[in-house]
Structure formats: C-alpha cells, structure tokens
C-alpha positions as CSV (number, residue, x, y, z in Angstrom):
1,M,217.1,39.1,-34.0
2,S,217.4,38.7,-37.8
3,S,217.9,35.4,-39.6
4,E,221.5,36.5,-40.4
5,Q,222.2,37.0,-36.7
6,H,220.7,33.6,-35.9
7,A,223.0,32.0,-38.5
8,D,226.0,33.2,-36.5
9,L,224.9,31.5,-33.3
10,V,226.3,28.2,-32.1
11,V,225.8,26.3,-28.9
12,D,228.4,27.1,-26.3
13,W,229.1,23.5,-25.3
14,S,231.6,24.4,-22.7
15,R,229.0,26.5,-20.9
16,V,226.4,23.7,-21.2
17,I,228.9,21.4,-19.3
18,I,229.8,24.1,-16.8
19,D,226.1,24.8,-16.1
20,L,225.6,21.1,-15.4
21,N,228.6,21.0,-13.1
22,R,227.3,24.0,-11.2
23,A,224.0,22.1,-10.8
24,G,225.8,19.3,-9.1
25,I,226.2,17.0,-12.1
26,S,229.8,15.7,-12.3
27,D,231.7,15.1,-15.5
28,Q,231.4,11.3,-14.9
29,M,227.6,11.6,-14.4
30,I,227.4,13.6,-17.7
31,A,229.5,10.9,-19.4
32,N,227.3,8.1,-18.1
33,E,224.1,9.9,-19.1
34,I,225.2,10.5,-22.7
35,G,227.2,7.3,-23.2
36,R,230.6,8.9,-23.7
37,S,233.8,9.0,-21.6
38,R,234.6,11.4,-18.8
39,T,237.8,12.4,-20.7
40,L,235.7,13.6,-23.6
41,I,233.5,15.7,-21.3
42,V,236.5,17.3,-19.8
43,G,237.8,18.1,-23.3
44,W,234.5,19.6,-24.4
45,R,234.4,21.7,-21.3
46,G,237.9,22.9,-22.4
47,E,236.5,23.7,-25.9
48,N,238.0,20.8,-27.7
49,Y,235.0,19.8,-29.8
50,A,236.8,17.5,-32.3
51,D,234.9,14.4,-31.2
52,L,231.5,16.0,-30.4
53,K,229.0,14.4,-32.7
54,W,225.4,15.6,-33.5
55,H,223.8,12.9,-31.2
56,D,226.2,13.9,-28.4
57,G,225.0,17.5,-28.6
58,Q,221.3,16.4,-28.6
59,R,221.9,14.3,-25.5
60,L,223.8,17.2,-23.8
61,I,220.9,19.6,-24.6
62,A,218.4,17.1,-23.2
63,L,220.4,16.7,-20.1
64,W,220.8,20.4,-19.7
65,R,217.1,21.0,-20.1
66,T,216.3,18.3,-17.5
67,H,218.5,20.0,-14.9
68,M,218.3,23.7,-15.8
69,V,214.6,24.2,-16.4
70,P,212.4,23.4,-13.5
71,S,209.5,21.0,-14.0
72,L,206.1,22.5,-14.5
73,P,204.3,22.6,-11.1
74,M,201.3,20.3,-11.2
75,R,198.3,19.8,-8.9
76,H,195.3,17.5,-8.9
77,K,192.5,18.8,-11.1
78,Y,189.9,18.7,-8.3
79,G,192.1,19.8,-5.4
80,P,194.1,17.9,-2.8
81,G,194.2,14.2,-2.6
C-alpha cells in the first residue's frame, strides 16, 4: 500500500466497539475501562464521533488489542513446573 493510500485510512471506531461487544464486552464495561459514559460509547458505535478525543481512541485501541489479540503462549524455559 502506498503512502497516499495509508493517508486515506482512518480507524473505524464503530467496528472497534462492535468487535468488543461481540467479544462479550458490554458498552458499560467499555465505558468503565476508558473512563467515559455508556451513552458516548453507544453514540460512537452509531458513528457519532463528535466527542471522541485522541486519548479516548488510544484507550479504545488498547482495550481492543487486549481482547482481540490472543496473549502469546508462554511456557517455563526448562520444561514443566
């Protein structure tokens, strides 16, 4: 993808919230995690981004990554136990 094509990309905040909902994270849980109201989360899911601030987006991305990307499997360096 060229740099011009990247410049045209924006985060689909509605999809971020829908993905979290599908993972079992309610709007209220999202609101609690990022420190905003459930009403704002519902609005963002409906693509009303007027009150979405940069730090809100960063918190949503972090929450999405926590729940959408599995943790790296780990094991003890020298075997079990």
